[in-house]
N, C-alpha and C positions, 0 to 999 in steps of 0.2 A: 687775281683771286681765283683759286681752284673752284671748279663747278661741283666738286664732291660735297654733298651735304654733311654737316656734322650732327644735325638733328633733323629727323623727319617724324611727324605725327600724321596719322591717317585715321580719321573717324574716331578720335579718342574721346571717350566718355568716362566720367567719374561720378559714382554714386556713393553715398554714405548710408549706413544703417540698412544694408541690403536685407530684404525680406521682412523688415519691420514696418509697422504702420507709418512710421515717420521717415521712411526711406526718401532720400532727397538726391536728385541728380544735379551736380554742380557744374560739370562740363558736358556740353551737348553735341559732341561730334566735332572736335577740333582738328583742322588740317593746318599744318604749319611746317615750313622748311627753313632751316637756318644754314646758310652756306658757310664753308670754312672761311674764317677771317671776317665774317660779317659782324657788325655791331648793331644790334636791334633793340630799340626801346619798346617796352610793353606798358601801355597805359590803359586806364579804365577806372571806373568808380570803385570805391571800397565795396567788397563783397561780390565783385564781378567774376571771381575765379582766378585772378592773376597768380596768387600764391599757390593755389592748388595746381595750376598749370606748371609752375616752376618746380614744385615738389615732385611731380610726375616726370618732368624732363630730367630732373636731378636724381631720379631713381630712388627717391625717399619714399615714394608711394607708387602703387601700381594702378594702371587704368582699369576700369571695370570692363570696357570694351575698346577695341581699336588696336592699332599697331604703333609702336614706338621704336625707332632705330636711333642709336647713339654711336657715333664714330663708325658707322657702317655695320653695327651689330644689332640684330633684331632682339629686343630685350624682353618682350612679353612672355617668352617661354623660358627665360633663364631662372634658375633657382636663386635663393637668397645669397648664397656664397658667391655665385658668379656676378650677381648684381653689385655686391659689395666690392669685388675686385675691379669691375668696370668703373664704378663710381670713384673709387679711390685713385685710379690711375688716369682717368679721363676728364673728371669734372672738379672744378673748384667752386667754392661757395663764399659769397660775401653777403651778410644779412644786415638788416637795419640795426640790430643789436649785435655788437661785435662778437659776443660769446667767447671772450678770452678767459683764460684761467688767471684770475687776479693775483694769485700768490706766485705765479711763474713769471720769469722775465720775458721781455719781448722776444729774445732769441729762442728761449725754450718753447714759447707758444708757436713760433714759426716752424720749429722742428717737429711738432706733434704729428702732422700727417706722415712724415718720413719715418718717424719712430713707430707709428702704428703699422706701417707697411713692412718694415724690416724687423721689428721686434726688439731692437737694441740700438743704442745711440752709437754714432761714429764721428770721427773728425770731419769726414766729408759732409755729413749732415749739418754740423755746426758751421762749416764753411759756406755751404749753400744758403743756410738761414741768414748768416751775416751778410752775404752778397745781396740777398733779397731786401734785407732791412736797409742796406746802403742805397739800393735802387729807389726805395720809397722815402729816402731822406731821413732815416732814423738811426743811423750808425751811433750817434752819441748816446742814444737811449737803449741800446741793445741789451744792457745788463740791468735795466730798470724794471721793477715789477710792473706788470701791465696796469695794475690798479692805480698806479701813480702817474699814468699818462693822461693827457687831455683826450677829449672825445675824438678829435680829428686824428691824433696820433694813434689811438687805439684802433680806429678804422683802417689806418694805413698798415698797422700790424696785421689786422685781419686780412687785408688784401695780400700782403706778403705770404701769409700762411696759406691762402687759397692758391697761390702760385707755386707752392713748395714742390708739388709733384709734376710741374710743367704740364698742366692739363690742356687739352684741346678746346675745352668749353668752360667758360666762366659764367656762373649764374649769380646775379646781383639783385637782391630783393630789397628795394628802397635803401641802398647803402648810404645815401646822403640825407635820409629823412630826418635824422636827429642832429644834423650838423648845421652850423651857421653857414652863411653864403660863401665865405672865403674857404672854409674847410671843405664844403660840398664841392666847390669847383676844383679844389686841389685833388680830392679823391677821384672825381670824374676824369680829370686830366690824366691821372695815373692809369685808370682803366683804359682810356683811349690810347695811351702810350704803349701799354702791354699789347693791346689789340693790334696796333699798327706795326710794332717791332717784332712781335712773335707770331702774328697771324692767329692769335687766340680768338675764337668766336665768343661773343658776349650777348647774353640776354639780360637786359637792364630794366627792371621794373621801377617805374618812377611816376610821381604825380607832378613833376616839374616839367612844364612844356618847354622851357628854355634849354634844359639839358637834353630832353628828347629830340629837340631840333638839331642837336649836334651829333646825333647818331646817323648811321647809314640809312636806316629806315625805322618806321614806327608802326606797330600794330595796335589795334584797339580791341580790348576784351570787354564785352558787355553781356551780362546775364549768361555767362558761360559759353559765349560764342566769340570767335574772332570775326569782327565786322569790318576790318580794313583799317587803313590809316585815318587818324582824325583830320578834319579839314585843315588844309595848308601844310600838312606834314609831308616829309619826303618818304616815298615808298619806292624801293627798287625791286 
């Protein structure tokens, strides 16, 4: 595994309602490094700041203070257009709710990030989307509207979509939270396969200690601070 970090946070703080009487700081100085190819579970109680942390790492929100580097690029001074480009080419997202376009087919949903980047569809895009759906075991359903797929199938489409731009970093926010045990294990196994075969770094938010135990390391977020691995967890 390369020693080059794909994500580095130094003293990252995040406050909401800045300057207002109800100003609230949610993250209180996060230091975190994710190496290339690392698969890291993020655990913690509800409201601890896990999703806020992922939104900042995913360049969906800006830190109030601190430094954030993604793929070697310091992001806190980038403008919105530069952040959008970096996010689109370097980061894939899989959320608890798949956020697919129900009227569009599985293939069309997977093509969306590529279409957004290029501005027009192409045969190459369709071929890559078809290949990704094959990798997640959904070739027979490629032309099915996503609204007609099962929950597990929809989440696999969401994973294929997240991989469309071949990102260096994959952010997964409770992607198995709404799935039965069999489907949850299948989605996790696919994430692990992508991580091992492509060297994609993964931040995997979960409340499931069994799945967290299958990651390279686990960090615990409590009250807006990284407090280390939970007892008995693997930390590298």
